mmCIF file of the N, C-alpha and C atoms, coordinates in Angstrom:
data_MODEL
# 
_entry.id   MODEL 
# 
loop_
_atom_site.group_PDB 
_atom_site.id 
_atom_site.type_symbol 
_atom_site.label_atom_id 
_atom_site.label_alt_id 
_atom_site.label_comp_id 
_atom_site.label_asym_id 
_atom_site.label_entity_id 
_atom_site.label_seq_id 
_atom_site.pdbx_PDB_ins_code 
_atom_site.Cartn_x 
_atom_site.Cartn_y 
_atom_site.Cartn_z 
_atom_site.occupancy 
_atom_site.B_iso_or_equiv 
_atom_site.pdbx_formal_charge 
_atom_site.auth_seq_id 
_atom_site.auth_comp_id 
_atom_site.auth_asym_id 
_atom_site.auth_atom_id 
_atom_site.pdbx_PDB_model_num 
ATOM 1   N N  . MET A 1 1  ? 70.068 77.176  115.595 1.00 0.00 ? 1  MET A N  1 
ATOM 2   C CA . MET A 1 1  ? 70.010 78.101  114.607 1.00 0.00 ? 1  MET A CA 1 
ATOM 3   C C  . MET A 1 1  ? 70.183 77.553  113.336 1.00 0.00 ? 1  MET A C  1 
ATOM 4   N N  . THR A 1 2  ? 69.874 78.185  112.385 1.00 0.00 ? 2  THR A N  1 
ATOM 5   C CA . THR A 1 2  ? 70.551 77.869  111.314 1.00 0.00 ? 2  THR A CA 1 
ATOM 6   C C  . THR A 1 2  ? 70.972 79.350  110.443 1.00 0.00 ? 2  THR A C  1 
ATOM 7   N N  . ARG A 1 3  ? 71.822 78.130  108.913 1.00 0.00 ? 3  ARG A N  1 
ATOM 8   C CA . ARG A 1 3  ? 72.553 78.972  107.734 1.00 0.00 ? 3  ARG A CA 1 
ATOM 9   C C  . ARG A 1 3  ? 71.616 80.448  107.517 1.00 0.00 ? 3  ARG A C  1 
ATOM 10  N N  . LYS A 1 4  ? 70.499 80.184  107.356 1.00 0.00 ? 4  LYS A N  1 
ATOM 11  C CA . LYS A 1 4  ? 69.911 81.681  107.246 1.00 0.00 ? 4  LYS A CA 1 
ATOM 12  C C  . LYS A 1 4  ? 70.457 82.982  108.868 1.00 0.00 ? 4  LYS A C  1 
ATOM 13  N N  . HIS A 1 5  ? 70.263 81.976  109.466 1.00 0.00 ? 5  HIS A N  1 
ATOM 14  C CA . HIS A 1 5  ? 70.350 83.301  111.175 1.00 0.00 ? 5  HIS A CA 1 
ATOM 15  C C  . HIS A 1 5  ? 72.198 83.872  111.107 1.00 0.00 ? 5  HIS A C  1 
ATOM 16  N N  . PHE A 1 6  ? 72.725 82.432  110.717 1.00 0.00 ? 6  PHE A N  1 
ATOM 17  C CA . PHE A 1 6  ? 74.199 82.795  110.553 1.00 0.00 ? 6  PHE A CA 1 
ATOM 18  C C  . PHE A 1 6  ? 74.825 84.218  109.995 1.00 0.00 ? 6  PHE A C  1 
ATOM 19  N N  . GLU A 1 7  ? 73.807 84.062  108.437 1.00 0.00 ? 7  GLU A N  1 
ATOM 20  C CA . GLU A 1 7  ? 74.465 84.515  107.535 1.00 0.00 ? 7  GLU A CA 1 
ATOM 21  C C  . GLU A 1 7  ? 73.929 86.053  107.840 1.00 0.00 ? 7  GLU A C  1 
ATOM 22  N N  . ALA A 1 8  ? 72.830 86.127  108.477 1.00 0.00 ? 8  ALA A N  1 
ATOM 23  C CA . ALA A 1 8  ? 72.079 87.821  108.197 1.00 0.00 ? 8  ALA A CA 1 
ATOM 24  C C  . ALA A 1 8  ? 73.455 88.226  109.976 1.00 0.00 ? 8  ALA A C  1 
ATOM 25  N N  . MET A 1 9  ? 73.803 87.170  111.143 1.00 0.00 ? 9  MET A N  1 
ATOM 26  C CA . MET A 1 9  ? 74.315 88.267  111.657 1.00 0.00 ? 9  MET A CA 1 
ATOM 27  C C  . MET A 1 9  ? 75.480 88.550  110.863 1.00 0.00 ? 9  MET A C  1 
ATOM 28  N N  . ALA A 1 10 ? 76.358 87.555  109.603 1.00 0.00 ? 10 ALA A N  1 
ATOM 29  C CA . ALA A 1 10 ? 77.015 87.812  109.854 1.00 0.00 ? 10 ALA A CA 1 
ATOM 30  C C  . ALA A 1 10 ? 77.411 89.532  108.448 1.00 0.00 ? 10 ALA A C  1 
ATOM 31  N N  . LYS A 1 11 ? 75.974 89.651  107.816 1.00 0.00 ? 11 LYS A N  1 
ATOM 32  C CA . LYS A 1 11 ? 75.617 90.081  107.349 1.00 0.00 ? 11 LYS A CA 1 
ATOM 33  C C  . LYS A 1 11 ? 75.913 91.609  107.834 1.00 0.00 ? 11 LYS A C  1 
ATOM 34  N N  . GLY A 1 12 ? 75.287 91.588  109.248 1.00 0.00 ? 12 GLY A N  1 
ATOM 35  C CA . GLY A 1 12 ? 74.800 92.799  110.017 1.00 0.00 ? 12 GLY A CA 1 
ATOM 36  C C  . GLY A 1 12 ? 75.969 93.350  110.456 1.00 0.00 ? 12 GLY A C  1 
ATOM 37  N N  . LEU A 1 13 ? 77.581 91.714  111.186 1.00 0.00 ? 13 LEU A N  1 
ATOM 38  C CA . LEU A 1 13 ? 79.075 92.419  111.519 1.00 0.00 ? 13 LEU A CA 1 
ATOM 39  C C  . LEU A 1 13 ? 79.857 92.958  110.384 1.00 0.00 ? 13 LEU A C  1 
ATOM 40  N N  . SER A 1 14 ? 79.214 92.853  109.194 1.00 0.00 ? 14 SER A N  1 
ATOM 41  C CA . SER A 1 14 ? 80.257 92.915  107.839 1.00 0.00 ? 14 SER A CA 1 
ATOM 42  C C  . SER A 1 14 ? 79.700 94.742  107.654 1.00 0.00 ? 14 SER A C  1 
ATOM 43  N N  . LEU A 1 15 ? 78.592 95.204  107.817 1.00 0.00 ? 15 LEU A N  1 
ATOM 44  C CA . LEU A 1 15 ? 78.240 96.163  108.335 1.00 0.00 ? 15 LEU A CA 1 
ATOM 45  C C  . LEU A 1 15 ? 78.598 97.451  108.882 1.00 0.00 ? 15 LEU A C  1 
ATOM 46  N N  . CYS A 1 16 ? 79.634 95.888  110.255 1.00 0.00 ? 16 CYS A N  1 
ATOM 47  C CA . CYS A 1 16 ? 79.959 97.251  111.369 1.00 0.00 ? 16 CYS A CA 1 
ATOM 48  C C  . CYS A 1 16 ? 81.485 97.337  111.389 1.00 0.00 ? 16 CYS A C  1 
ATOM 49  N N  . LYS A 1 17 ? 82.329 96.354  109.972 1.00 0.00 ? 17 LYS A N  1 
ATOM 50  C CA . LYS A 1 17 ? 83.494 97.186  109.550 1.00 0.00 ? 17 LYS A CA 1 
ATOM 51  C C  . LYS A 1 17 ? 83.833 98.336  109.960 1.00 0.00 ? 17 LYS A C  1 
ATOM 52  N N  . PRO A 1 18 ? 85.389 98.548  110.474 1.00 0.00 ? 18 PRO A N  1 
ATOM 53  C CA . PRO A 1 18 ? 85.493 99.903  110.977 1.00 0.00 ? 18 PRO A CA 1 
ATOM 54  C C  . PRO A 1 18 ? 85.853 100.210 109.818 1.00 0.00 ? 18 PRO A C  1 
ATOM 55  N N  . ASP A 1 19 ? 86.382 101.692 109.391 1.00 0.00 ? 19 ASP A N  1 
ATOM 56  C CA . ASP A 1 19 ? 87.087 102.990 108.778 1.00 0.00 ? 19 ASP A CA 1 
ATOM 57  C C  . ASP A 1 19 ? 88.405 102.731 108.103 1.00 0.00 ? 19 ASP A C  1 
ATOM 58  N N  . LYS A 1 20 ? 88.279 102.271 107.654 1.00 0.00 ? 20 LYS A N  1 
ATOM 59  C CA . LYS A 1 20 ? 90.325 102.226 107.174 1.00 0.00 ? 20 LYS A CA 1 
ATOM 60  C C  . LYS A 1 20 ? 90.402 103.484 107.313 1.00 0.00 ? 20 LYS A C  1 
ATOM 61  N N  . ASN A 1 21 ? 90.003 104.297 107.208 1.00 0.00 ? 21 ASN A N  1 
ATOM 62  C CA . ASN A 1 21 ? 90.841 105.723 107.214 1.00 0.00 ? 21 ASN A CA 1 
ATOM 63  C C  . ASN A 1 21 ? 90.711 106.653 108.664 1.00 0.00 ? 21 ASN A C  1 
ATOM 64  N N  . GLY A 1 22 ? 89.443 105.737 109.372 1.00 0.00 ? 22 GLY A N  1 
ATOM 65  C CA . GLY A 1 22 ? 89.417 106.221 110.255 1.00 0.00 ? 22 GLY A CA 1 
ATOM 66  C C  . GLY A 1 22 ? 90.513 106.835 111.655 1.00 0.00 ? 22 GLY A C  1 
ATOM 67  N N  . ASP A 1 23 ? 90.588 107.285 112.477 1.00 0.00 ? 23 ASP A N  1 
ATOM 68  C CA . ASP A 1 23 ? 91.099 107.938 113.834 1.00 0.00 ? 23 ASP A CA 1 
ATOM 69  C C  . ASP A 1 23 ? 91.508 107.085 114.425 1.00 0.00 ? 23 ASP A C  1 
ATOM 70  N N  . ASP A 1 24 ? 90.917 105.774 114.700 1.00 0.00 ? 24 ASP A N  1 
ATOM 71  C CA . ASP A 1 24 ? 91.371 104.902 115.503 1.00 0.00 ? 24 ASP A CA 1 
ATOM 72  C C  . ASP A 1 24 ? 90.711 103.593 114.919 1.00 0.00 ? 24 ASP A C  1 
ATOM 73  N N  . PHE A 1 25 ? 91.662 103.396 113.655 1.00 0.00 ? 25 PHE A N  1 
ATOM 74  C CA . PHE A 1 25 ? 91.669 102.546 113.433 1.00 0.00 ? 25 PHE A CA 1 
ATOM 75  C C  . PHE A 1 25 ? 91.669 101.158 113.631 1.00 0.00 ? 25 PHE A C  1 
ATOM 76  N N  . GLY A 1 26 ? 92.896 101.059 114.068 1.00 0.00 ? 26 GLY A N  1 
ATOM 77  C CA . GLY A 1 26 ? 93.900 100.035 114.895 1.00 0.00 ? 26 GLY A CA 1 
ATOM 78  C C  . GLY A 1 26 ? 93.048 99.107  116.065 1.00 0.00 ? 26 GLY A C  1 
ATOM 79  N N  . VAL A 1 27 ? 92.636 100.901 117.210 1.00 0.00 ? 27 VAL A N  1 
ATOM 80  C CA . VAL A 1 27 ? 91.269 99.792  118.446 1.00 0.00 ? 27 VAL A CA 1 
ATOM 81  C C  . VAL A 1 27 ? 89.853 99.601  117.979 1.00 0.00 ? 27 VAL A C  1 
ATOM 82  N N  . ALA A 1 28 ? 89.778 99.987  116.514 1.00 0.00 ? 28 ALA A N  1 
ATOM 83  C CA . ALA A 1 28 ? 88.145 99.740  116.288 1.00 0.00 ? 28 ALA A CA 1 
ATOM 84  C C  . ALA A 1 28 ? 88.706 98.145  115.762 1.00 0.00 ? 28 ALA A C  1 
ATOM 85  N N  . LEU A 1 29 ? 89.055 98.497  114.960 1.00 0.00 ? 29 LEU A N  1 
ATOM 86  C CA . LEU A 1 29 ? 89.661 96.657  113.682 1.00 0.00 ? 29 LEU A CA 1 
ATOM 87  C C  . LEU A 1 29 ? 90.205 95.478  114.861 1.00 0.00 ? 29 LEU A C  1 
ATOM 88  N N  . ARG A 1 30 ? 90.651 96.012  116.139 1.00 0.00 ? 30 ARG A N  1 
ATOM 89  C CA . ARG A 1 30 ? 90.670 94.222  117.340 1.00 0.00 ? 30 ARG A CA 1 
ATOM 90  C C  . ARG A 1 30 ? 89.223 94.803  118.154 1.00 0.00 ? 30 ARG A C  1 
ATOM 91  N N  . GLN A 1 31 ? 88.173 95.191  118.199 1.00 0.00 ? 31 GLN A N  1 
ATOM 92  C CA . GLN A 1 31 ? 86.762 95.210  118.966 1.00 0.00 ? 31 GLN A CA 1 
ATOM 93  C C  . GLN A 1 31 ? 86.002 94.999  118.132 1.00 0.00 ? 31 GLN A C  1 
ATOM 94  N N  . TRP A 1 32 ? 86.569 94.971  117.009 1.00 0.00 ? 32 TRP A N  1 
ATOM 95  C CA . TRP A 1 32 ? 85.142 94.533  115.530 1.00 0.00 ? 32 TRP A CA 1 
ATOM 96  C C  . TRP A 1 32 ? 85.833 93.028  115.456 1.00 0.00 ? 32 TRP A C  1 
ATOM 97  N N  . GLU A 1 33 ? 86.922 93.069  115.410 1.00 0.00 ? 33 GLU A N  1 
ATOM 98  C CA . GLU A 1 33 ? 87.310 91.052  115.335 1.00 0.00 ? 33 GLU A CA 1 
ATOM 99  C C  . GLU A 1 33 ? 87.281 90.821  116.913 1.00 0.00 ? 33 GLU A C  1 
ATOM 100 N N  . MET A 1 34 ? 87.007 91.233  117.689 1.00 0.00 ? 34 MET A N  1 
ATOM 101 C CA . MET A 1 34 ? 87.006 90.232  118.990 1.00 0.00 ? 34 MET A CA 1 
ATOM 102 C C  . MET A 1 34 ? 85.803 90.357  118.801 1.00 0.00 ? 34 MET A C  1 
ATOM 103 N N  . SER A 1 35 ? 84.817 91.490  118.561 1.00 0.00 ? 35 SER A N  1 
ATOM 104 C CA . SER A 1 35 ? 83.498 90.450  118.642 1.00 0.00 ? 35 SER A CA 1 
ATOM 105 C C  . SER A 1 35 ? 82.773 89.884  117.454 1.00 0.00 ? 35 SER A C  1 
ATOM 106 N N  . VAL A 1 36 ? 83.589 89.768  116.499 1.00 0.00 ? 36 VAL A N  1 
ATOM 107 C CA . VAL A 1 36 ? 83.474 88.502  115.253 1.00 0.00 ? 36 VAL A CA 1 
ATOM 108 C C  . VAL A 1 36 ? 83.653 87.118  115.692 1.00 0.00 ? 36 VAL A C  1 
ATOM 109 N N  . CYS A 1 37 ? 84.661 87.179  116.860 1.00 0.00 ? 37 CYS A N  1 
ATOM 110 C CA . CYS A 1 37 ? 84.829 86.017  117.287 1.00 0.00 ? 37 CYS A CA 1 
ATOM 111 C C  . CYS A 1 37 ? 84.084 85.432  118.040 1.00 0.00 ? 37 CYS A C  1 
ATOM 112 N N  . GLN A 1 38 ? 83.931 86.537  119.310 1.00 0.00 ? 38 GLN A N  1 
ATOM 113 C CA . GLN A 1 38 ? 82.912 85.878  120.694 1.00 0.00 ? 38 GLN A CA 1 
ATOM 114 C C  . GLN A 1 38 ? 81.427 85.297  119.818 1.00 0.00 ? 38 GLN A C  1 
ATOM 115 N N  . MET A 1 39 ? 81.413 86.155  118.691 1.00 0.00 ? 39 MET A N  1 
ATOM 116 C CA . MET A 1 39 ? 79.834 85.701  117.636 1.00 0.00 ? 39 MET A CA 1 
ATOM 117 C C  . MET A 1 39 ? 79.922 84.541  116.637 1.00 0.00 ? 39 MET A C  1 
ATOM 118 N N  . ALA A 1 40 ? 81.479 83.627  116.868 1.00 0.00 ? 40 ALA A N  1 
ATOM 119 C CA . ALA A 1 40 ? 81.691 83.287  116.009 1.00 0.00 ? 40 ALA A CA 1 
ATOM 120 C C  . ALA A 1 40 ? 81.560 81.951  117.154 1.00 0.00 ? 40 ALA A C  1 
ATOM 121 N N  . SER A 1 41 ? 82.084 81.981  118.751 1.00 0.00 ? 41 SER A N  1 
ATOM 122 C CA . SER A 1 41 ? 81.881 81.716  119.481 1.00 0.00 ? 41 SER A CA 1 
ATOM 123 C C  . SER A 1 41 ? 80.579 80.555  119.803 1.00 0.00 ? 41 SER A C  1 
ATOM 124 N N  . VAL A 1 42 ? 79.169 81.692  120.051 1.00 0.00 ? 42 VAL A N  1 
ATOM 125 C CA . VAL A 1 42 ? 78.462 81.488  120.260 1.00 0.00 ? 42 VAL A CA 1 
ATOM 126 C C  . VAL A 1 42 ? 77.081 81.015  119.154 1.00 0.00 ? 42 VAL A C  1 
ATOM 127 N N  . CYS A 1 43 ? 77.847 80.943  118.177 1.00 0.00 ? 43 CYS A N  1 
ATOM 128 C CA . CYS A 1 43 ? 76.895 80.190  117.024 1.00 0.00 ? 43 CYS A CA 1 
ATOM 129 C C  . CYS A 1 43 ? 77.462 78.968  117.032 1.00 0.00 ? 43 CYS A C  1 
ATOM 130 N N  . ALA A 1 44 ? 78.458 78.734  117.424 1.00 0.00 ? 44 ALA A N  1 
ATOM 131 C CA . ALA A 1 44 ? 79.198 77.097  117.269 1.00 0.00 ? 44 ALA A CA 1 
ATOM 132 C C  . ALA A 1 44 ? 78.756 76.049  118.258 1.00 0.00 ? 44 ALA A C  1 
ATOM 133 N N  . GLN A 1 45 ? 78.204 76.782  119.486 1.00 0.00 ? 45 GLN A N  1 
ATOM 134 C CA . GLN A 1 45 ? 78.243 76.425  120.661 1.00 0.00 ? 45 GLN A CA 1 
ATOM 135 C C  . GLN A 1 45 ? 76.052 76.006  119.887 1.00 0.00 ? 45 GLN A C  1 
ATOM 136 N N  . PHE A 1 46 ? 75.607 76.452  119.091 1.00 0.00 ? 46 PHE A N  1 
ATOM 137 C CA . PHE A 1 46 ? 74.314 75.983  118.796 1.00 0.00 ? 46 PHE A CA 1 
ATOM 138 C C  . PHE A 1 46 ? 74.019 75.310  117.578 1.00 0.00 ? 46 PHE A C  1 
ATOM 139 N N  . ASN A 1 47 ? 74.992 74.672  117.177 1.00 0.00 ? 47 ASN A N  1 
ATOM 140 C CA . ASN A 1 47 ? 74.800 74.053  115.396 1.00 0.00 ? 47 ASN A CA 1 
ATOM 141 C C  . ASN A 1 47 ? 76.635 73.748  115.365 1.00 0.00 ? 47 ASN A C  1 
ATOM 142 N N  . ARG A 1 48 ? 76.757 72.299  116.086 1.00 0.00 ? 48 ARG A N  1 
ATOM 143 C CA . ARG A 1 48 ? 78.002 71.962  115.553 1.00 0.00 ? 48 ARG A CA 1 
ATOM 144 C C  . ARG A 1 48 ? 78.659 71.197  114.095 1.00 0.00 ? 48 ARG A C  1 
ATOM 145 N N  . ASN A 1 49 ? 77.440 72.003  113.894 1.00 0.00 ? 49 ASN A N  1 
ATOM 146 C CA . ASN A 1 49 ? 78.232 71.850  112.156 1.00 0.00 ? 49 ASN A CA 1 
ATOM 147 C C  . ASN A 1 49 ? 78.361 73.325  111.441 1.00 0.00 ? 49 ASN A C  1 
ATOM 148 N N  . PHE A 1 50 ? 78.060 74.074  112.144 1.00 0.00 ? 50 PHE A N  1 
ATOM 149 C CA . PHE A 1 50 ? 78.834 75.681  112.199 1.00 0.00 ? 50 PHE A CA 1 
ATOM 150 C C  . PHE A 1 50 ? 80.474 75.661  111.503 1.00 0.00 ? 50 PHE A C  1 
ATOM 151 N N  . ASN A 1 51 ? 80.125 76.593  110.747 1.00 0.00 ? 51 ASN A N  1 
ATOM 152 C CA . ASN A 1 51 ? 81.750 76.551  109.688 1.00 0.00 ? 51 ASN A CA 1 
ATOM 153 C C  . ASN A 1 51 ? 82.268 77.908  110.299 1.00 0.00 ? 51 ASN A C  1 
ATOM 154 N N  . ARG A 1 52 ? 83.206 77.995  111.258 1.00 0.00 ? 52 ARG A N  1 
ATOM 155 C CA . ARG A 1 52 ? 83.679 79.335  111.445 1.00 0.00 ? 52 ARG A CA 1 
ATOM 156 C C  . ARG A 1 52 ? 84.454 79.793  110.333 1.00 0.00 ? 52 ARG A C  1 
ATOM 157 N N  . SER A 1 53 ? 85.144 79.389  109.702 1.00 0.00 ? 53 SER A N  1 
ATOM 158 C CA . SER A 1 53 ? 86.042 80.403  108.573 1.00 0.00 ? 53 SER A CA 1 
ATOM 159 C C  . SER A 1 53 ? 84.849 80.840  107.198 1.00 0.00 ? 53 SER A C  1 
ATOM 160 N N  . ARG A 1 54 ? 84.346 79.722  107.316 1.00 0.00 ? 54 ARG A N  1 
ATOM 161 C CA . ARG A 1 54 ? 83.027 80.437  106.114 1.00 0.00 ? 54 ARG A CA 1 
ATOM 162 C C  . ARG A 1 54 ? 82.743 81.731  106.563 1.00 0.00 ? 54 ARG A C  1 
ATOM 163 N N  . PHE A 1 55 ? 82.416 81.859  108.127 1.00 0.00 ? 55 PHE A N  1 
ATOM 164 C CA . PHE A 1 55 ? 81.532 82.564  109.066 1.00 0.00 ? 55 PHE A CA 1 
ATOM 165 C C  . PHE A 1 55 ? 82.339 84.673  108.764 1.00 0.00 ? 55 PHE A C  1 
ATOM 166 N N  . TYR A 1 56 ? 83.571 83.935  109.012 1.00 0.00 ? 56 TYR A N  1 
ATOM 167 C CA . TYR A 1 56 ? 85.076 85.112  109.420 1.00 0.00 ? 56 TYR A CA 1 
ATOM 168 C C  . TYR A 1 56 ? 85.025 85.092  107.582 1.00 0.00 ? 56 TYR A C  1 
ATOM 169 N N  . VAL A 1 57 ? 85.020 84.659  106.445 1.00 0.00 ? 57 VAL A N  1 
ATOM 170 C CA . VAL A 1 57 ? 84.492 85.227  105.323 1.00 0.00 ? 57 VAL A CA 1 
ATOM 171 C C  . VAL A 1 57 ? 83.491 85.920  105.034 1.00 0.00 ? 57 VAL A C  1 
ATOM 172 N N  . ALA A 1 58 ? 82.364 85.569  105.425 1.00 0.00 ? 58 ALA A N  1 
ATOM 173 C CA . ALA A 1 58 ? 81.121 86.528  105.329 1.00 0.00 ? 58 ALA A CA 1 
ATOM 174 C C  . ALA A 1 58 ? 80.587 87.461  106.337 1.00 0.00 ? 58 ALA A C  1 
ATOM 175 N N  . CYS A 1 59 ? 81.579 87.553  107.322 1.00 0.00 ? 59 CYS A N  1 
ATOM 176 C CA . CYS A 1 59 ? 81.355 88.860  107.851 1.00 0.00 ? 59 CYS A CA 1 
ATOM 177 C C  . CYS A 1 59 ? 82.509 89.783  106.936 1.00 0.00 ? 59 CYS A C  1 
ATOM 178 N N  . GLY A 1 60 ? 83.552 89.696  106.519 1.00 0.00 ? 60 GLY A N  1 
ATOM 179 C CA . GLY A 1 60 ? 84.670 91.213  105.607 1.00 0.00 ? 60 GLY A CA 1 
ATOM 180 C C  . GLY A 1 60 ? 85.917 90.651  106.509 1.00 0.00 ? 60 GLY A C  1 
ATOM 181 N N  . PHE A 1 61 ? 86.631 89.399  107.128 1.00 0.00 ? 61 PHE A N  1 
ATOM 182 C CA . PHE A 1 61 ? 88.128 89.467  106.967 1.00 0.00 ? 61 PHE A CA 1 
ATOM 183 C C  . PHE A 1 61 ? 88.572 89.119  106.169 1.00 0.00 ? 61 PHE A C  1 
ATOM 184 N N  . GLU A 1 62 ? 88.560 89.150  104.956 1.00 0.00 ? 62 GLU A N  1 
ATOM 185 C CA . GLU A 1 62 ? 89.481 89.044  103.917 1.00 0.00 ? 62 GLU A CA 1 
ATOM 186 C C  . GLU A 1 62 ? 89.400 90.391  103.185 1.00 0.00 ? 62 GLU A C  1 
ATOM 187 N N  . ASP A 1 63 ? 88.138 91.179  103.491 1.00 0.00 ? 63 ASP A N  1 
ATOM 188 C CA . ASP A 1 63 ? 87.950 93.182  102.480 1.00 0.00 ? 63 ASP A CA 1 
ATOM 189 C C  . ASP A 1 63 ? 89.005 93.667  103.833 1.00 0.00 ? 63 ASP A C  1 
ATOM 190 N N  . ILE A 1 64 ? 88.649 93.683  104.804 1.00 0.00 ? 64 ILE A N  1 
ATOM 191 C CA . ILE A 1 64 ? 89.638 94.082  106.332 1.00 0.00 ? 64 ILE A CA 1 
ATOM 192 C C  . ILE A 1 64 ? 90.777 94.566  105.678 1.00 0.00 ? 64 ILE A C  1 
ATOM 193 N N  . TYR A 1 65 ? 91.733 93.398  106.042 1.00 0.00 ? 65 TYR A N  1 
ATOM 194 C CA . TYR A 1 65 ? 92.759 93.439  105.584 1.00 0.00 ? 65 TYR A CA 1 
ATOM 195 C C  . TYR A 1 65 ? 93.623 93.365  104.155 1.00 0.00 ? 65 TYR A C  1 
ATOM 196 N N  . ALA A 1 66 ? 92.985 93.465  103.048 1.00 0.00 ? 66 ALA A N  1 
ATOM 197 C CA . ALA A 1 66 ? 93.589 93.752  102.248 1.00 0.00 ? 66 ALA A CA 1 
ATOM 198 C C  . ALA A 1 66 ? 93.697 95.380  101.248 1.00 0.00 ? 66 ALA A C  1 
ATOM 199 N N  . GLY A 1 67 ? 94.988 95.505  100.835 1.00 0.00 ? 67 GLY A N  1 
ATOM 200 C CA . GLY A 1 67 ? 96.019 95.833  100.753 1.00 0.00 ? 67 GLY A CA 1 
ATOM 201 C C  . GLY A 1 67 ? 96.462 96.996  102.618 1.00 0.00 ? 67 GLY A C  1 
ATOM 202 N N  . LEU A 1 68 ? 96.509 95.953  103.775 1.00 0.00 ? 68 LEU A N  1 
ATOM 203 C CA . LEU A 1 68 ? 96.808 96.621  104.553 1.00 0.00 ? 68 LEU A CA 1 
ATOM 204 C C  . LEU A 1 68 ? 98.537 96.575  104.534 1.00 0.00 ? 68 LEU A C  1 
# 
């Protein structure tokens, strides 16, 4: 897998971030976090140069926690 694949997956995951104003935000956030972390683990299996931190930022981890 290459950077373009990782970027496409991160983009897709970033579009699935839970709504901070949603009724079950806490539950949705935990599920989204687990999905992102599992996807990162799969990506790391296919490319030894995979950068988890960069992937998390591309998925929007920093954005979701801003203002909480």
